[in-house]
RONU-815678 format. One line per 4 residues: number of its first residue (from 1); their letters; for each residue x, y, z of C-alpha. Coordinates in Angstrom, 3 decimals, always signed. Layout:
# residues N
NUM> A> X,Y,Z | ...
END
This chain:
# residues 456
1> MTVM> -4.897,+33.844,-64.351 | -2.708,+30.719,-64.173 | +0.419,+32.769,-64.924 | -0.600,+35.317,-62.283
5> IIQL> -0.904,+32.580,-59.651 | +2.442,+31.052,-60.638 | +4.114,+34.432,-60.330 | +2.485,+35.009,-56.941
9> LIVL> +3.827,+31.649,-55.777 | +7.298,+32.747,-56.888 | +6.958,+35.901,-54.776 | +5.771,+33.935,-51.740
13> LALY> +8.460,+31.293,-52.200 | +11.170,+33.957,-52.321 | +9.845,+35.504,-49.104 | +9.563,+32.118,-47.403
17> VGSR> +13.070,+30.971,-48.353 | +14.497,+34.360,-47.402 | +12.802,+34.235,-43.988 | +14.282,+30.791,-43.377
21> YGSL> +17.813,+32.107,-43.900 | +17.080,+35.417,-42.174 | +19.196,+38.579,-41.974 | +20.479,+39.864,-45.336
25> ALGA> +19.131,+36.794,-47.119 | +15.558,+38.096,-46.963 | +16.387,+40.989,-49.261 | +18.922,+39.123,-51.378
29> ISGI> +16.688,+36.119,-52.105 | +13.881,+38.521,-53.001 | +16.258,+39.570,-55.773 | +16.063,+36.056,-57.210
33> GLAI> +12.278,+36.327,-57.294 | +12.610,+39.732,-58.955 | +14.981,+38.321,-61.559 | +12.570,+35.500,-62.411
37> LVLG> +9.627,+37.890,-62.792 | +11.497,+40.487,-64.852 | +13.992,+38.441,-66.865 | +11.982,+35.223,-67.026
41> FGMQ> +8.386,+36.438,-67.390 | +9.156,+39.844,-68.905 | +7.321,+41.826,-66.207 | +8.074,+45.533,-66.006
45> PGKP> +10.124,+46.140,-62.835 | +8.664,+48.316,-60.124 | +10.450,+51.083,-58.285 | +12.840,+50.425,-55.380
49> PTDV> +11.846,+52.455,-52.274 | +14.809,+54.827,-52.336 | +13.209,+57.590,-50.215 | +12.548,+55.170,-47.371
53> IYII> +16.019,+53.646,-47.632 | +17.667,+57.063,-47.348 | +15.717,+57.836,-44.162 | +16.696,+54.494,-42.619
57> IAAV> +20.370,+55.097,-43.435 | +20.283,+58.588,-41.888 | +18.393,+57.543,-38.751 | +20.409,+54.365,-38.179
61> TCAG> +23.686,+56.212,-38.689 | +22.674,+58.747,-36.062 | +21.513,+56.091,-33.580 | +24.603,+53.978,-34.279
65> IMQA> +26.921,+56.921,-33.589 | +25.042,+57.551,-30.332 | +25.572,+53.907,-29.373 | +29.284,+54.176,-30.201
69> SGGM> +29.580,+57.209,-27.931 | +28.137,+55.244,-25.006 | +24.834,+57.088,-25.033 | +22.834,+53.889,-25.359
73> DWLI> +24.448,+52.560,-22.170 | +23.187,+55.611,-20.329 | +19.635,+55.061,-21.562 | +19.825,+51.397,-20.506
77> QIAE> +21.099,+52.465,-17.085 | +18.125,+54.782,-16.623 | +15.750,+51.953,-17.555 | +17.506,+49.497,-15.216
81> KLLR> +17.292,+51.903,-12.273 | +13.532,+52.172,-12.822 | +13.087,+48.391,-13.053 | +15.208,+47.616,-9.984
85> KHPN> +13.403,+50.278,-7.978 | +9.998,+48.660,-8.709 | +10.706,+44.932,-9.254 | +7.195,+43.853,-8.264
89> HITI> +5.763,+45.677,-11.282 | +8.323,+44.477,-13.802 | +5.687,+42.828,-16.029 | +4.237,+46.294,-16.623
93> LAPL> +7.383,+48.427,-16.479 | +9.642,+46.201,-18.622 | +7.527,+46.477,-21.802 | +7.144,+50.220,-21.252
97> CTFF> +10.936,+50.560,-21.080 | +11.564,+48.517,-24.235 | +8.724,+50.334,-26.030 | +10.020,+53.831,-25.329
101> LTVL> +13.618,+52.871,-26.108 | +12.426,+51.791,-29.550 | +10.337,+54.946,-29.976 | +13.405,+57.032,-29.176
105> VGTG> +15.968,+55.363,-31.450 | +13.718,+53.914,-34.171 | +14.815,+50.270,-33.920 | +13.815,+47.411,-31.637
109> HVVY> +17.318,+45.983,-31.538 | +18.294,+48.244,-28.647 | +16.724,+45.791,-26.193 | +19.518,+43.227,-26.313
113> TLMP> +21.315,+44.911,-23.408 | +18.142,+45.441,-21.385 | +16.599,+41.994,-21.798 | +19.135,+40.097,-19.609
117> IICD> +18.476,+42.688,-16.900 | +14.711,+42.089,-17.123 | +15.291,+38.342,-16.838 | +17.653,+38.780,-13.879
121> ISLK> +15.345,+41.086,-11.915 | +12.265,+38.902,-12.357 | +14.141,+35.686,-11.530 | +15.716,+37.115,-8.366
125> KGIR> +12.313,+38.497,-7.323 | +10.642,+35.094,-7.804 | +8.507,+36.308,-10.720 | +8.213,+33.930,-13.650
129> PERP> +10.545,+35.585,-16.230 | +8.314,+34.510,-19.127 | +5.763,+37.093,-17.989 | +7.817,+40.288,-18.436
133> CGVA> +10.173,+38.861,-21.073 | +7.482,+37.798,-23.545 | +5.611,+41.089,-23.485 | +8.829,+43.170,-23.335
137> SVAS> +10.131,+41.548,-26.529 | +6.810,+42.228,-28.245 | +6.753,+45.835,-26.991 | +10.229,+46.464,-28.396
141> QVGI> +8.860,+45.777,-31.898 | +5.497,+47.484,-31.361 | +7.370,+50.746,-30.769 | +8.531,+50.843,-34.400
145> TCSP> +5.224,+52.243,-35.683 | +5.429,+54.880,-32.919 | +8.884,+56.295,-33.678 | +9.056,+59.456,-35.814
149> IAAA> +12.331,+58.254,-37.384 | +11.416,+54.583,-37.934 | +11.156,+53.227,-41.470 | +7.525,+52.168,-41.035
153> VASF> +6.406,+55.680,-40.055 | +8.535,+57.404,-42.681 | +7.219,+55.024,-45.343 | +3.622,+55.620,-44.314
157> VIIS> +4.074,+59.397,-44.561 | +5.843,+59.329,-47.939 | +3.390,+56.922,-49.571 | +0.336,+58.609,-48.035
161> NANG> +1.409,+62.061,-49.227 | +1.941,+60.649,-52.707 | -1.635,+59.303,-52.632 | -3.311,+62.505,-51.490
165> FEIN> -3.426,+61.908,-47.723 | -1.404,+64.816,-46.357 | +0.058,+63.780,-43.018 | +3.386,+64.089,-41.224
169> NLQV> +5.340,+61.932,-38.802 | +4.003,+63.658,-35.707 | +0.387,+63.135,-36.780 | +1.070,+59.440,-37.343
173> IAIT> +2.569,+58.826,-33.913 | -0.184,+60.911,-32.303 | -2.446,+57.987,-33.244 | -0.067,+55.045,-32.968
177> IPAC> +1.503,+55.844,-29.588 | -1.753,+55.881,-27.564 | -3.128,+52.962,-29.575 | -0.025,+50.834,-29.078
181> LCGI> +0.296,+51.766,-25.411 | -3.233,+50.439,-24.896 | -2.228,+47.253,-26.705 | +0.931,+46.832,-24.628
185> MAAA> -0.923,+47.342,-21.357 | -3.513,+44.772,-22.442 | -0.672,+42.364,-23.286 | +0.917,+43.011,-19.900
189> AVSY> -2.427,+42.341,-18.208 | -2.865,+38.948,-19.883 | +0.776,+38.128,-19.048 | +0.657,+39.249,-15.430
193> RRGL> -0.281,+35.840,-14.021 | +0.410,+33.591,-17.005 | +2.052,+30.247,-16.332 | +2.843,+28.707,-12.970
197> DLDK> +4.623,+30.655,-10.278 | +8.244,+29.540,-9.998 | +7.687,+27.847,-6.626 | +4.881,+25.768,-8.172
201> DPAF> +6.509,+25.024,-11.523 | +7.764,+21.393,-11.443 | +10.089,+21.919,-14.442 | +11.754,+24.938,-12.819
205> QARL> +11.995,+23.212,-9.449 | +13.677,+20.224,-11.096 | +16.293,+22.503,-12.660 | +16.761,+24.213,-9.314
209> KDPE> +17.821,+20.940,-7.671 | +20.789,+20.682,-10.007 | +23.671,+22.611,-8.327 | +25.248,+23.615,-11.638
213> MREY> +21.925,+24.834,-13.039 | +21.189,+26.720,-9.825 | +24.569,+28.441,-10.047 | +23.882,+29.264,-13.712
217> MFGN> +20.541,+30.856,-12.846 | +21.443,+32.705,-9.641 | +25.233,+32.915,-9.631 | +25.558,+36.029,-11.796
221> TASV> +23.828,+39.390,-11.888 | +23.131,+41.093,-15.206 | +23.541,+44.832,-14.769 | +24.963,+47.934,-16.417
225> LDRE> +24.767,+50.088,-13.279 | +28.469,+49.560,-12.581 | +29.454,+51.142,-15.889 | +30.831,+54.650,-15.704
229> IPKE> +29.061,+56.866,-18.214 | +31.329,+59.606,-19.585 | +29.999,+63.107,-20.070 | +30.447,+62.731,-23.838
233> AKRA> +27.925,+59.858,-23.851 | +25.313,+61.997,-22.119 | +26.075,+64.829,-24.513 | +25.422,+62.491,-27.448
237> VYIF> +21.995,+61.617,-26.040 | +21.185,+65.313,-25.699 | +22.190,+65.887,-29.323 | +20.035,+62.955,-30.438
241> IAAL> +17.030,+64.227,-28.489 | +17.604,+67.739,-29.855 | +17.540,+66.321,-33.384 | +14.208,+64.629,-32.672
245> AVIV> +12.911,+67.904,-31.219 | +13.838,+69.757,-34.424 | +11.946,+67.203,-36.520 | +8.919,+67.434,-34.231
249> FFSV> +9.082,+71.258,-34.344 | +8.853,+71.293,-38.140 | +5.863,+68.939,-37.928 | +4.109,+71.006,-35.246
253> MQII> +4.502,+74.220,-37.233 | +3.073,+72.455,-40.258 | +0.059,+71.238,-38.266 | -0.795,+74.676,-36.813
257> GHDI> -0.663,+76.303,-40.241 | +2.711,+78.073,-40.032 | +4.781,+75.841,-42.271 | +8.404,+76.974,-41.912
261> RPKF> +9.885,+74.456,-44.336 | +11.976,+76.030,-47.129 | +10.111,+76.336,-50.415 | +11.559,+75.677,-53.843
265> PTGK> +10.216,+76.189,-57.380 | +8.602,+73.160,-58.972 | +9.266,+74.329,-62.525 | +5.544,+74.719,-63.176
269> VVEG> +3.766,+78.001,-63.945 | +0.031,+78.417,-63.311 | -1.642,+81.569,-64.646 | +1.707,+83.298,-64.847
273> VAQV> +2.698,+82.444,-61.287 | +5.705,+80.190,-60.657 | +4.688,+77.357,-58.344 | +6.714,+76.518,-55.269
277> KPLA> +6.654,+73.458,-53.034 | +7.887,+73.073,-49.438 | +10.795,+70.743,-48.763 | +9.502,+67.243,-48.010
281> MNII> +9.726,+66.099,-44.390 | +11.662,+62.997,-45.395 | +14.459,+65.249,-46.683 | +14.389,+67.306,-43.475
285> IQIV> +14.646,+64.145,-41.370 | +17.663,+62.995,-43.372 | +19.429,+66.345,-43.062 | +18.780,+66.627,-39.319
289> MISA> +19.798,+63.031,-38.524 | +23.006,+63.132,-40.550 | +23.921,+66.505,-39.032 | +23.285,+65.177,-35.514
293> AAFM> +25.547,+62.203,-36.242 | +28.291,+64.596,-37.358 | +27.957,+66.689,-34.196 | +28.281,+63.521,-32.081
297> IICC> +31.478,+62.565,-33.895 | +32.951,+66.048,-33.438 | +31.707,+66.854,-29.929 | +31.280,+63.461,-28.230
301> KANP> +34.360,+61.482,-29.266 | +32.151,+58.910,-31.010 | +34.187,+56.432,-33.047 | +32.597,+55.816,-36.481
305> KKAV> +34.327,+52.421,-36.761 | +32.758,+51.385,-33.450 | +29.372,+52.541,-34.729 | +29.669,+50.351,-37.817
309> AGAV> +30.435,+47.364,-35.584 | +27.484,+48.076,-33.261 | +24.184,+46.187,-33.195 | +22.047,+49.241,-34.026
313> WQSG> +23.892,+50.163,-37.224 | +24.243,+46.563,-38.403 | +20.572,+45.736,-37.822 | +19.608,+48.933,-39.608
317> MVAV> +21.661,+48.062,-42.664 | +20.082,+44.611,-42.698 | +16.692,+46.358,-42.716 | +17.826,+48.474,-45.679
321> VAIY> +18.674,+45.389,-47.744 | +15.469,+43.620,-46.669 | +13.251,+46.566,-47.587 | +15.159,+47.118,-50.835
325> GIAW> +14.621,+43.541,-52.048 | +11.193,+42.807,-50.611 | +9.558,+46.100,-51.548 | +10.997,+46.066,-55.081
329> LADT> +9.764,+42.501,-55.606 | +6.296,+43.253,-54.219 | +5.940,+46.509,-56.168 | +6.874,+44.708,-59.387
333> YFAN> +4.183,+42.073,-58.895 | +1.405,+44.363,-57.654 | +2.042,+47.076,-60.254 | +1.661,+44.595,-63.106
337> YMDV> -1.614,+43.183,-61.756 | -3.120,+46.282,-60.156 | -6.210,+46.313,-62.398 | -6.951,+42.645,-61.681
341> MQGG> -6.563,+43.112,-57.933 | -8.700,+46.213,-57.884 | -11.496,+44.345,-59.618 | -11.292,+41.332,-57.285
345> LKDI> -10.855,+43.117,-53.951 | -12.695,+46.402,-54.396 | -16.085,+45.113,-53.200 | -14.542,+43.611,-50.076
349> VQHY> -12.637,+46.724,-49.015 | -15.581,+48.991,-49.806 | -17.735,+47.117,-47.294 | -14.962,+46.128,-44.858
353> PWAI> -12.026,+48.541,-45.291 | -10.592,+47.416,-41.953 | -10.004,+43.968,-43.489 | -6.788,+45.333,-44.995
357> AIAF> -5.362,+44.937,-41.479 | -5.602,+41.158,-41.898 | -3.601,+41.401,-45.130 | -0.981,+43.598,-43.438
361> FAVS> -0.631,+41.122,-40.591 | -0.464,+38.079,-42.882 | +2.294,+39.631,-44.993 | +4.206,+40.619,-41.856
365> VLIN> +4.215,+36.999,-40.699 | +6.359,+36.274,-43.766 | +8.361,+39.520,-43.783 | +10.394,+40.387,-40.694
369> SQGA> +10.182,+44.122,-41.298 | +7.312,+46.474,-40.587 | +8.822,+49.073,-42.903 | +8.917,+46.536,-45.724
373> VVVA> +5.264,+45.623,-45.136 | +4.255,+49.293,-45.358 | +6.278,+49.884,-48.515 | +5.000,+46.706,-50.169
377> MLPL> +1.320,+46.831,-49.178 | +0.330,+50.472,-48.626 | +0.329,+51.472,-52.335 | -1.949,+48.499,-53.032
381> AYSL> -4.263,+49.560,-50.199 | -4.547,+53.090,-51.590 | -5.141,+51.772,-55.101 | -8.101,+49.796,-53.748
385> GIEG> -9.702,+53.043,-52.631 | -9.138,+52.657,-48.893 | -8.985,+56.063,-47.238 | -5.822,+57.312,-45.539
389> PVLL> -7.329,+57.654,-42.029 | -8.463,+54.016,-42.132 | -4.962,+52.903,-43.066 | -3.512,+55.034,-40.282
393> GVLP> -5.849,+53.383,-37.807 | -4.790,+49.871,-38.782 | -1.074,+50.701,-38.970 | -0.273,+48.665,-35.793
397> SVYG> -1.320,+45.518,-37.690 | +1.917,+45.567,-39.722 | +3.605,+43.770,-36.800 | +3.008,+40.048,-37.209
401> YFFI> +6.442,+38.431,-37.279 | +6.142,+37.295,-33.666 | +3.660,+34.688,-34.970 | +6.485,+32.420,-36.111
405> PNYP> +9.174,+32.942,-33.449 | +12.237,+33.299,-35.667 | +12.920,+37.003,-35.143 | +16.303,+37.813,-33.516
409> SDIA> +14.858,+39.668,-30.506 | +12.522,+36.768,-29.675 | +15.249,+34.148,-30.056 | +17.637,+36.266,-27.976
413> TVNF> +15.012,+36.648,-25.254 | +14.617,+32.873,-25.008 | +18.385,+32.540,-24.628 | +18.621,+35.345,-22.062
417> DRSG> +16.020,+33.727,-19.772 | +18.185,+31.512,-17.558 | +15.097,+30.076,-15.844 | +13.970,+28.339,-19.045
421> TTVI> +10.390,+29.613,-18.739 | +10.481,+31.710,-21.931 | +10.219,+29.104,-24.668 | +9.633,+28.555,-28.377
425> GKYL> +7.328,+25.613,-27.736 | +7.214,+22.038,-28.922 | +4.663,+22.819,-31.647 | +6.372,+26.058,-32.790
429> LNHS> +3.285,+28.261,-32.433 | +2.735,+27.585,-28.705 | +5.521,+29.988,-27.741 | +5.881,+32.674,-25.103
433> FMRP> +5.281,+35.573,-27.518 | +2.007,+34.446,-29.065 | -0.407,+35.585,-26.352 | +1.112,+39.031,-25.719
437> GMTS> +1.720,+39.532,-29.445 | -1.841,+38.771,-30.555 | -3.322,+40.750,-27.667 | -1.170,+43.778,-28.388
441> VIVS> -1.808,+43.853,-32.148 | -5.576,+43.296,-31.883 | -6.112,+45.882,-29.132 | -3.760,+48.430,-30.747
445> TIVG> -5.499,+48.113,-34.111 | -8.980,+48.451,-32.611 | -7.969,+51.493,-30.547 | -6.216,+53.002,-33.579
449> MLLV> -9.385,+52.679,-35.671 | -11.448,+54.286,-32.902 | -8.995,+57.178,-32.597 | -9.044,+58.013,-36.292
453> KVFY> -12.855,+57.994,-36.207 | -12.689,+60.655,-33.512 | -9.941,+62.849,-34.989 | -10.398,+62.376,-38.767
END
């Protein structure tokens, strides 16, 4: 037991140190932990999550090519037009925009262009920017478990199918989208009047008296409406949406009992009959996404070099390295102590299966990747005997990295808010993302559990 605890501390230390350095370091430093466990303690290495990594690469390549074509600018323009048309409701509309952008492209890093616009609109309207900015940053990450091409959803499907819970991407988001929308609206409600109005905020008023600060806050207008969107950019968006529609179509046909996926022999023969198995959805997603990326390059003048330099592709590759290192490290530790953990936790999860949501959230606080949390923790959850529908219901709880505000989107949001109302906080945890984050995760998880009780 002492050795087991020491090895667990090594895992946690690797995750903690990696989170302090951020970016690629999270996956790379996990490799040090893996080396200590395998080469130092002689533990049998687990399996790296190659299926999930391949999906991320395909989806991020497609989204990155769309960004390089200018398609992302068009989507941001559409969102900005909506926000500027209804500025009084920006605390509600801003998180909806960031949420659905993430659902569409599978990554929350698309909000970097939209966030300065949200800050600008709220500030010029006299609305405390902390209100829409805090919940919009949270919503951009919440959308990850609602995107059919996101790593978290793909991982859930692959691992669940391997553990006997047959489900596809569309069935997952049919639960997570309504659950997370309820959570986001609850977060928007608690943020609607949070903090002092700008005309009553002494700190803001003091900054306003400084001519240079006033010019900094009100002298410029953040907008993408003046950008001319070429027809090729719009065409790239149509191709991307068509690719998503193809993936959804395969899932719908599977749900209604007319599975149109190609079938291939498994090499097994039962009672003289050669067994066949339909092509896995993760393979279909990869084929469709890579093909869509190719069509964008050919038909939309998308520059692959520009895609590689873009924020979407770079953040996606960082996620690949993070998931690769973290999930491999976690799988190595859990696989070697599965019997011990089953014995110690089985009684708890039998009586309170929903308690696994607390474990998901706690791990996510340390790991800045929802996909990595799913890959690392879901096999353990299944091994403890927790049923698939329960795990689907608590899937929104894999988002907990707002708790310690070191995630790039949160830090960027603080920097984008020229009013200075969106803050990290003197005591670290009293930051602008805590209230909307906790509200969203708790409400989304509760609604998710209620939905699976109704439909499963």
